[in-house]
N, C-alpha and C positions, 0 to 999 in steps of 0.2 A: 504494500500500500504506500502510495507516494505521500511524503510528509509535506504539508502545506506550510508556506511561510506565514509569518505573523500577519502580514497584510491580507493574505489570502484567507486566513482563518477569520480575521476581523470582518472582511467583506462577506464571507459566507454567513457569519452570525448576523450581520446587518440585513442581508437579503432575506434570511428566514424571518427576522423581526418585521421587516417591511411587509412581507406577504401576510403575516399574522395581523398586522395593523390594518392592511387594506381590506380585510374581511369585514371590518367595522366601519368602512367608508362607503359612500355612494358608488354604485357600479360604474358610473361614467368616469370615475377618477382613474380607472385602470389605464386608459389611454395617456393621461397626464404623466403617470409614473413610468410608463414605457418610454415616453419622450425624454424624461429626466435622465434615463440611463446613459444617454450619449454624452451629457455634459456635466453631470453632478456625481460626486462621490457617493458611495453607499451610506456613509455617515450623514451626509446632508440630506439624502433622500429619506433616511430613517427619521431625521428631525422634522422634515416636512410632513411625514405621515403622522407623527405625534401631534404636531401643531394643527393639522387639519382635523384630526380626531377631536381635539379640544374645541375647535370652532363648531363642528357639527353637534357636539354635545351641548354647547351653549345654545345653539339654535333650537334644539329640542326642549331645553330647559326654560328658555326665556322668550322665544318667538312663537306667537300664536299660530302662525302659518305652518310651523313645523311640528307642533306638539303631538299631533296624532299620526305623524308619518314615521315609518321605519327608515332608518338612515340609508339602508341599501336602496330604497325606492326613491330617494330624493333625486331630482333631475336638474339638468342645466337650466330649464325654464324656472325651476324653483329658486335657484341661487340668483337668478337675474332679478328676483323680487327684492333682494337685499338692497337697502339704501345706506348712504353714508352714516345716517343716524344710528342704524343697526350696528355698524362697525364700531362707532364710538361707544355704544352700549357694551359691545363685546370687550373693548379695552377696559371699561369700568368693571365688568364681570371678572376679568383676569386678576384684578387686585387680590381678591380672595374668593375661592370657590371650593366646594366639596364634591368629590367624585369617588364613588365606590368606597365610601368611608374614610377617604384620605383628604386632608385639607391642603390645598395648593395656594401658593402666593407668588405673584410676579411683580418684580420691581420694574422700573422703566426699561432696563435692558431686556428683560424677558418679554415685555409687551412689544417693544420695538422689533424683536426677532420674530415673534408670532405674527406681527403685522406684515413684516417682510415676506414671510412664508405665504401668507394669504394673498399678498399683492402678486407674487410670482404665479400663484395658482390662477387667479383671475386673468392675469396678463396672457397666460398661455391660451386660454379659450378666446380671449379678445383678438389675439393675433390670428387665430384660426377662423375668426369671424363667426364663432358659434354663440357669442353673446355680444351685446351692443355697447356695453360700457363696463368700466371697472370702478365700483364704488370705493374701493380701498384707496385709490389714487386721489380721492377727494378728502381724505382724512389726514390730519397732521400727525406726523410721527412723534411719539413721546420724546420729550427732551431729556437726554441722558446727561446727568451731572458729571462734570470732569472730576476725576479722582486723582489724588496725589499718588505718585509712584512709591509703593512700599518696597523697600529694599534693605538688605543688610549692609551695615557699615563695615569697612575693612576689618576693624577689631572684632566685630561680631562674626565675620566669616572665619577668622582665625580661631575664635573660641568654638564655633560650630564644628569645624574640622577636628579640633583637639578632642572635643567631647565624643565625636563619632569614633575616633581611634581609641580613646582611653576608656570610655564608658563612664567617666566621672559624672556624678549627680544622678545616674540611673538608679532605679530601685533594685532591690535584690532579685526580684522576679525578672525584671528586664535584663539584668546582667546575665542571667542564665542563657537567654537566646542571643545576647550580644556577643558572647564568646564565639558563637557559631557564625555570626553574620557581620562582624565588625569590618572585616576586610572587604566584603561585598558592599556594605553600606558606605564605606569610605570611598570606594571606587565610584559608586553611583552618584553620591553627592558631589564629589570632586568633578565628575563628568558634567553634571548639571550646571555647577557654578563656573566651570572652565570653558564651556561651549555654548551655553544658553539654549540647548535643544529643549523641545517640549517633552513633557513626561510621556506622551504617547510615542514619540520618536525614540525615547530612551528604552522603554520596555519592549519596543519592537526590534531592537538590535539583535542580530544573530552573531555567532562567533566569527564568521567570515566577513562581517561588516566592518571589522576593525583592521586597519592597515597600519601596522607599526612602522613599516619602512618609510611611509610618507607622512606619518602622523595625522591620519585622517580616519573618520568614520563615515560610512554610507548610511544615510537616513532616508526614510520615506516621509516627505512633507505632507502637510494638509493638502488634500486634493489628489494625492497619489504620486506626486513628482519625486524623482530620486535626486538626492543632492549629496555633495561631499562637504563635511564640516571638519575643519582642522583643529587639532588640539596641541597644547604645549607640554612642557616637560613634566609638570606636576600631575597633569591628567595621565600622561603616559606611565609614570611611575605607579600611580594608583591602579591603573588598569593591568599593568604587568603583574603586580602583586596579587590581584584578584584572579588573573589567568592561572596562576600556580594553584590556587584553590579550586578554580572551576574545572580544571582538567581531571580532578579526582572525584568529581560529582557524577552521579548516575541519574540523569533526568528521566522523568516518566516518558512513556511513549508519546510521540508527537511534539515533545519539547526538547529533543536532543540538541538542536542547533541554537536554542535561546542563550543569549549571553548571561542575563541576570536570572538566577534560579532561586525560587523560594524554598523555605524549609520543607515544603510539601513536594519538592522535586519537580515543580512545574514552573513555567515562565512567570516571572514576577509581574503582577498586574499593576495598572496605573493606580488603582485604589490603595494597593499595598504601599506603593512608593509615596503616595500622599500621606499615609499614616506614619510611615517611618520618618519623613521629613518633619512632620508636625511633632513627633515624639522628641527628636533631637533639638529642633529649633525652639521648642517651648522651654528648654533648659537654658537657652541663650537670652531670649527676650519674651516677656509675657505681654508686652504692649503691642508688638507687631504680630499679626497673624501670618506666619510664614508658610507658604505652600510651594510646591515645585515651580509654579508660575512666578512666584516672587523671587526664586533663585534665578530664573530666566531674566527677570527685571534687574536683578543685581548685576548679572553679566552685562546686560544691555547698557545700563547707565554707566558702568565702569568703562566699557569699551568706548562709549560716546565721550566721556570725560577725557579719556586718553587721546582720542583721535580727532574729535570734533567733526567726524565724517558720518553724516546721517545715512548716506548711501551704503557705506560699508556696514553700518549697524543693521540696516534693513536687509542687506544681502546675507549677512551672517546669521541673522535671526530667521531668515526664510520668509520675510514679509513680501507678498506679491506686489504690494503698493507702498511706495516710500511714504505716502501721506499717512499711512497707519503708524509708521515709526515716528514720523514728525509729530503727530498728534500726542503721542505718549511721552516724547522726550523734549518737546518744545519748551516746557517749563524750565528746563535746565538752562536754556539760553537766556530766559528771563532773569534767572538768578545771577548769571554772569553780567547782565546789563545793570542789575541793581548794584553789584559789586563795583562796577565802573563808576556809577553815580556817587557812591560813597567815598570813592578814592579821591575825588576832587573837592577841595576846600576853597570856596570863593572868598570868604572874609577872614581867613586865618591870617593873623599878623606874623610878620617875620622879624627876626632880630638882625640888626646890622652887625657886621664883624667887629668884635671888640666893644660892642655897646650892649648892655643888658636891658636898656629901655626898649619898650615895645613901640614901634612906629605906628 
């Protein structure tokens, strides 16, 4: 039996989930999801399916026209009855709602994403001339508040790596597993801090994705594109130490090629990485909520401070659009401008040579 790569396994899982979610959507949406296969990743298509499921759930719950309709029987003619005011009510509904006994909440980011999914859905049928207009296009996108970049300071990075290696401050119970995982954890966190790769890219690494001769790793970016990310000496040393441990492990079937292995002998999951980063980082700072993405931000801000090259940062982080990078790191330019303004003293008096009096 052929072993699937991490990406192939992820795609297979996503496709199975998409098919499951589609069973709870109107029949006519099948054409839409087939069209998406050409240009959207399986993860994006899965998110669209979740979001559309929420929209049709809302229609059944709150819209009189849909209350007595089975979701599968909803037609294109039905959705053409939706007005912009209905979309605005949907955004309000998303704030808090209960479904199958679970309470859901969406902030502005979540609302904006679901609105974008719905807009894509309507636009598809509009371009096909199967509906006459898109009500979503007439609704304002929720304003997303700018957030400060949360990152570790240089001294916090040093402390974090020291704790990962030594286990200092861990509980007695945590130390039991730490003895088995400390070299792996050190390699993983050093890699995240030293390259800025995403957690999904990290857990997707296979043994042959690491090229020590050229100091590079091969990652699969968002959207499925392959990219090379280069690493420095500290990352190399941490990875080499882990490779000595890794070659003695016996992974479970289907996980033989995975770089980072869990204590269950399977590929380490993104959720597991999030937990271990939280475990160690909470011993460094209780004020900052540090996640793998914040380690990525730490790398990005450090690289930008050192180079002042926003295009290099964008390329290294794998951002398709440099505007995404600029939006996140523009505040750093503002700080430099403020420093410049404070460096100039307009009314500061000077002393003449040999004269202690102020002029």
